[in-house]
N, C-alpha and C positions, 0 to 999 in steps of 0.2 A: 692538484695542489691544495692542500688544506693550512690554513693560518695557525701559529703555533701560539699558545698562549701560556705565559709565565705567572708565578706570584711575584707582583711587585710592591714594593713597601707603599707608593705614593695611592695605590689603589686600596692597600690593606688600610690604610690609614682613612680611607674615605667610607670603607666599610665600617670600621670600628666607631666613626663619629656617631651613625647612626645606632647600632647595636647597642653600644653602652649607654644610651638615653633611657634603656628600659633595665638597667643595672637592677632594679630592685625587683623586678617581674620573677616569679617563681615559674619554674619549666612544668608544661601543663603537658598531659599526654596528646599527640595528634589525634584530631577527631573529625567530623563533617564540618563542625563550627570552631571557628578561633577562639581559644578562652579569653574571657574578658581582659581588659588591660587595668591594673591597679595604677592609680595615679596620685598616691598619698607622696611619695618623693620624687614623681617625675620632673618638676620643675627644677629640684635640685639637681637631678641628674642631667637635665638638658644643661643647665648652668654650667655644670664641671667640666663636662664635654665643649661648651663654648670656651671656659676659662683656658683649657688644655691647647684650643685653637687660635686662642689670641683673638677670639671674636667678640663682637657687643653682647652683653649679657642680658638676656630677656628678662625683663621685670613681670612678666606673667605669660602664659601660655597662649600663642596665638590662635585665633578661630578665625574660620571661614564658613560661607554659606554650603560649602562642599561639604561638610559635616561639623555642623556647629559643637557637637560636644566631644570632637575627636582632637588629639594632637596634630599638628601640622608641621614637618620637619622640611627646611629647604637643604638641599646640597647643590653648592654650584661647583663645576668643573669645566673647564676651557675645553670647546669642542676638540676632540680629537685624541682626549687622553682616558677615553674609554668608560665613560660614564654608564653605557650598557652593561657591561661587563661588570663594573661595579656594583649596580642594583641589582643583579641575578646573584652576585655571590651574597649580596646582602640578605636579599630572600632565604639562599641556604643558610646563612649563619643565624638568622632571626628562627629559622626552624631548628637548627642544631641546639640553639641555646635556651629558646622559651618553646617551642612545639607548635609553632605558628605554622600553617601548612595550607592555607586559601589566600593567594594573591591575586589581584588585576592588575596589569599595565595598561594604561588607559594614554592614547598616543592622539595626536590632531589630524592624521591623515594616512594614507596608504603607502607613503613612502617609508616614515617612519615605522607604521605596523610591518611593513614586509623586513625592514632594517631589524627589528626586533627579534621578528618570529626566525630570522638566520642566524642572529645571535645567539639565541636560544640553543640551536642546531649546532652550530660550530663549537660552542662550549659545553656541550652535554658530556663528553668523554672527559674533559679537564675536571670538572666539578666531580663526575662520578669517581675519579681517582682521589680527589680531595675530600669528599665527603660521605664515600662509599655508596651513595644513590646520585641521582640527576633530577631538576625539576620536571614536571610533566606539563608543557604547555600545550595550548591549542588556540586557535584564532576563532572568534565567537562569529557564528554564522547562524541568522535565525531561521535557517532551512536545516540545520543539522542539531538540533537542540539535544540529541542523546549524548553530545560533548558534555553539557551542563549538569546530566545525573552523574557523570563520571567526576567534575569537579566537585559536586556536593558529596558523593560519596567513597570518592576513590582514595586509594591509600596514598601515601608520600606527598609529595609537594605539589600541588596543583595550581597551575597559574592560566587565567584567562588574559589574552591579548584582545583588546576591543579597540576600535578606532571611535574617536568623538561622534561623527556621523551614524553609528549603529545605533546610538541610544538618546540623540540630542537632534534626530532630524523630524520634520512632520511627514515623511512619506509615508505610505502604506507599510511598504517593507520594513522600514527601520521603527516603525509603532508596536510590532509585533511582540516587542521585549516587554511591552506592557499589557498585553491581551491575553486570555485564555486563549491555549491552544488545544486543539481536539488531539493532534497528534503528541501532545505533550502530557496527556492524563489529566486535562482541562486546567493545567496550571497555568500561571503565568512566568514566564522565565525571570523577569525582575524580583519575584518571591523568593524563589531557590537561590539565587544569588545573595538577596539582603539576608537570608538565613544562615550564610555561611560566615557573616560578620567579618568580610573579607579586608585585608590590608590593602589599599589602592596605591600605587606608585603612579605617578603621573609623569611622563616624559615630554618636555619642553611645554611646560606649564602657562608660558606666555602666549600661547594661542589657546588655552583655555580657561579664559578668564573672565568670558561674559556672564550676567547673570544667568541667563537660562542653562549655561553650559553648569555652572555652580550647584543650580537648583537640580539638574538630571543627576551629577555626580550624588548628590545627598542620599539620592532614590536606593544606591548601592548598600546605605549605612556602613560606611566602613569603619573599622577600628582605630585606623589612622590613617593619615594621607602622608605621603613621601614625594617631594617633588625634586626634579632633577633636570638641571639645566644650565648653560653657560651665560644664559641672559634673562633672569628673574626679572618681571615688570614688578609684581607684588611681592613683598616681602613677609615671610611668617617667623618662625624660628629657625635662625640660620645655624646650622651645626658643624657644616664643613665648607671651606672654601679654597679651591685651587683655580686662583686667577690666571689670565693670559700672561703677566709678566713672571710669574714664580713656573708657571709650566716650560716658559721658554728658557728660563735661567737654569731649570733641573733638567734640560734637555729632551723633553716630552713632548714635543711638538717641531714641525718644521720651523725655519726662519723665512722671512717675507723680503723679496725683493720687488721693488714697485717698479713698473713702468709707466709714468703718467704721460698722458696727451693734453696737449692744450689746444685751444682753437676753436671756433665756430663748429658747433654740431654739423653733420651731413655725412652723405655716402662716403666721401674721398676719408673722411676721418674714420669710420667704420671699418673701410678696405685696409687702411693703416693697423688697426687695431688686430684685425685677423691677420694680417701679415705678420704682426708681430708676436701672435700668440704661436703660429705655426714655426716663425724662425726660432723661439724658446723652446718650443717642444722639439724640434728637430737638434737643436743643441745639445738638449739635455738627453736626448734617446741617441744621439750619436757616442755620446760620452758612457752611456750605460748600456748599450746594445750586447757588446762584447761579453759583459757580466751577466746576461741573461735576466735583465730587468726591465719589465715592460712599463712603458712611459703613458700616462693618460692626460689629457687635458680637457678640461671644462669650460664651456663658452654658456654665460647667462646672456640672454637678448630680452628685449622689451615685449615682441610681439611675435606670436607663432608664424603670421604669415612673412614673416623675414626668413622663416628656415623652409616652411611649407606652403606653396601658394598654389591651393587647388585651381584657381582660374588659367593657370600655364598646363600646356601638354605634359611638360615631364615634373609639374609640379614642385618645381626648386623653386624657392625663395631668393632674394636678393643676397643673402649674405650665404646659403648655400653655394649660389654660382660664383660669389667671390671666393668664397673659401675654395672649390675646386680651381680656380683661375690661379691665386696666388699659392696654391700646395703645389701645383704643376711648374710654376716658375720658380720656387723656392728648391724643388728636388731635383728639377732639371741637371744643375752642377754639381751634384753629388758625385765623387771620383768613385771608380770601380773598387770593389771590394765586397766584402760579407753584407755591411750595410748596405750599399747600394744593390745589391740583389734583393735583402730583405725589403728595401721600399718599392722595388720594381714588382715584388709579388703581391703587393696591395693596390688593387683598382683604387682610385681616389673615391669613386663613389660607397666603397665599401668601409673607408676607414674612418667614417663620420656617421654618427647617427643621433637622432632625435630621442627626445623624452619629454612629452607634454600631456595635458589633460585630452582625453579623449570623448567626443561627443557619441553619446551610444547610440544616437537616432542615425546620425551618418557615418560614423565609424571615423570622423575627420579629426586631426590634431586641430585643437582649439586653445583660448587662453585660459589657462586655469591652473588646480592643483590636482587633479585626479591623476591616473596613469594613463599611458599610452601603451596598449598592449602588445604593439609591435616591438617596443623595445624593452618592455617590463620584465620579463625574464631573463636578459641578459644583464641589465644595468641593477634592477633591485633584487633577483633572486640568484642569479649566477655571476656573483662579485667573483670568486675565484677564476672563472673560465675569464672574465673582462682582463684579469692580470696574466693571461697567459700570452707570449709573443704569438701563438698560433692563431688567436683571437683577432682579426683586422681591424676592429674599432677600437681607436685612439683616442679619436675627438668626440664629445657627448655637448650637444646642442640642449639645452633647458631652459624655460621659461622661469617657473617659481618652484615646481613640483620637486626638484632637488634641493631645494634651500635648507632642508633640513629632514633629517632622518636617513641620508645618505651621506657616507664616506668612503671614498677608498684610498688606501694609504699611497698608491702610487700616482695620484694626481701630482702634477709638478706645475702645471700652469693654469691658472684660472683666466679667461678673458670677460670683462664685464662690458657688453656691448648694449648698454643700458645706463640711464641715468637714475639714481634714488637717493632720497634725503633721509630714509628710514636706518637709523643707526644701527637697531637690533637686525633687521632684515641684510645689511651689509656684513656685520660680522657673522651672520649664520652664512651666508654664501662663502665668505672667505674660508670659514671653518671646515667647508667639504674637502680642502686640501691639505690642512694642517697635521694628519696623522702621520706618523713616521712611515716611510716607507718599507717595503719588504722585498726579498729576492723571490727566486724560482720556488723556493722552498717553504716560505710564508714565515721566514726569519727576518726579524726586523734588522737593517742595515744602517751602518753610521758613514758618515762623511759624506752623504749626498742628498741632506733632508734640505733642501732650499726649496721653496714655493716661489713662485715668480706669478704676480698678479697685473695683469695687462689692462689698464683701466682709463676712464676718462679724467679730464684735470679735477674735476670736483670729486672724485673717488679717490685718486691720488691724496688729496688735500684731506680726506676724512681719514684715510689710514695713518697718514703723518699726524694728525691730531690725535689719534690714540697713541701712538708711540709716545709723545710730548707729554700725553697725561698720564704715562705710566700703566695703560691700559691693554696694551698690546705686545706681544713678544718683538724681539729686535726686528726693524726694517730697515733696510738698505736701499739707497737710491741709486740701484743698478744702472737703471736706464731711465732716462727722463725725454719722453715724446714730446715737442713745442710744435706749435706753429707758428711759421713766419712768411709774412709780418702779421704783428698784431689785429684783428679784427676790428671793422669800424662798429663802434657801439651802435644799438639801434635806439630810435629815440621811441617811449612810450608814452601815447597819449591816451587819456580818458574823456576828451570832449573833442568837438570838433567845431571849429570856427569857419566862417566865409571871410577871406582876406583877400583884399586889392593889394599887387603889387606889381612892379614892373617885369614883365616878363624878361626881358633884356639882361637887367641884373640877375636873375636866376640862373639863364643861362650861362653867364659870364662865371660865377661862382660855381655852378654844377662841372662847366668845361675845366677851370682851375683844379677843383678839388679831386677828379677824375684823372687829369693828367698826374697828379702829385700823389694820389691815395692809392691808386690800382698799381701793384706789381705783382710778378708770376709767384703763384701761390703754390707753398711748398711746405712739405713736414720734415723737420730736422729730427733725427733719431741720435741720441749721443750715447754712449758707453765710456767705460772709464779710461778706454783708450783709443776710440775711433770716433768717427762723425759721418753719419749716412744722411743723403739729401734724398727724398721722395718727391718729386714734382707732381703736382697734383692739375690734374687736365680742365680747363674752365668749362663751366657748364654753360655751354654755347647755345645761344638762341636761334630759331627757325625764323621768328618775326621780330627782331628787336625791338622796334619800334612799338607795335602793338605791345609785346609783352611788359616792357618797362612802362608803358603808358599805363597798363592796367596795375603794376603794382606800386606807381607812384601817385595814380589818380592825377595825372599833368595830361595834357591834351597831345595828340601824336603828332601835332606842329611843335610844340616846344620840345618835346624829346627828339624829333629829327633836326633840330636845331644845333642839342646839345650833341648828337652824336656825329653830325658833321664837322664840328669843330674843334672836337677833340683831335691828338697827335695817331696818326694811325696805328702805332704802337699800342696805345691806349685801347684804340678800338679794338683791337684783337683780343686784348684782355677782359674785354667786359661782358662778364660772366652775369647770369640773371640775380643772383643774391646780392654778389660785392657791388654792383654797378646801381642797383635798386637803393642800396642801404645807404650810400653817398649821397645820391639824389635825394632820398628823404631827409636825410640830415641836413642838407643846405636849405631844402624846401621850409623844414621846422625852424630853421634858424633865422630864416627871413618872416616866416610869421609870427614867431616871437618878438622880433624887431618891430613888426607891424602894430603888435597888440600895444608894445610900450609906446609907439608915437599914435596911438588912439585910432589906428587906422582900419579895426576891425568893423566888419558890417553885418548886422545880425545877431542873433543870441546864440549861444554855444547849445549844440544839440546833442543830449546826454546819451549814451549807450550804444554811439556809432563807432566804428574803427576805422573808417576811412575819411580822408580830410580832402574837400574840394575847395579849389581856388578859381580864381578869373583868368588863369594862364591858359 
């Protein structure tokens, strides 16, 4: 299957916004070096484009350490609207109108680099039909410098794709770009690049903004710098904006349904999230299977060990185990039919895959942003195969490597098995599933474009906040998962005091609080027309007296007195976290009361997290 490309008005507008900024530039014959840029009327042309797009007008041309004497234009396009296609077409249009033929696409990492390389490959025939020629891209490799000679002297549109680490790293391999190479005619690669006066395009510039990165970029001697992102951190001359709300209103991206989860974090909560991801996936897959549409789900996790645990014989982490259990449970009741037979043909261990950084020394997955070679080809290079129903992988686990640069049109569910306060990162992660879905022939489909985001409560609040600010496409609260009863608030303390109080009073208070506060733990999943209850198994303790004594810093005698006085039903519900939280709350209340009565003995001990008492 090959993805199909069509000329679309919103992308043509983005191309014109950049190209028209140079309306006063005469066309020059293409050659090994881009013709100089005439700047006499550049500001006027930029302002004309901004005025046409209803954007703030620049008072002067922006500057940057990346190229102090060159123009810097920003293009803001919502994730999933085809910014890579737009800047490739912009390359072709700049060549057609002005004769410029040397371009460098700079990306922050491997995932984006491979996505860009693949985009050039997939659109080559499309642009050949449009322009009678196609761009000639290559990925910079310090061990294949002959490609640089073609970039310098080859005919047509030459494009070098390079990731930041290849010219901004202190490693010996990546410093070769600045050193004379015997196998390269005793030349320095950077000098060959500089001589071409390339037009530099930065994909996801919010990740290439450090002083060192900008200084390294300046060594390319860019003729101009074009920046493309949905989430610019630093602004230059903004010439085009297609924001999230506009993209949704024009039906250029999927709508979002949020499944929010409330309650204290923990394994039980993650299990419910994984279950909801699988449930949402199966619901969508059941709907689309007969139409030949592959459904994909993406799960972001906080640590690789949750998915791949090398200390275990089978190397499965907790989330991989939970996934297998919940998947088998949810698919067991599927009635007989074509879809049931499709499910039966996919072993659970083959339907999920991990994409993480890889430790080159050990070959093991690690937390990071590089690529895992085992999943590399399928997830990054063979996205068309991933869209085939013959490919068993339907669920992809990732840490942060797929946060930018990778999106697959048929991602219908995203699970956020992590917490994050970084708004840009969250938007990038949601963006992995915004692209409009395609059928088996690569044609875009209508009427099915809804992305389900299964998130923790804080993440759900973030998405709802973006909707309220008008900064994200429409969001529906299709399902909201909440924890019942509300968790007990923990008391945070920054100092330790030694306090004398009556142990009998503490025991009585803790018994009453436990009898009143401990209830069966459960999650409630609400949809528009149904409610499901998920009981949660209590985190039982092998040695309740010893474990609670350690968690509360009370003596075993005091803990034993509490546990023997509570009701039998309460004792059965005494899990590690719930019971300790209640006891610590009552202890803290007595400490505060003792301080108010002036019964504190000794001075505060700063920097300690435990509280000692006389009980």
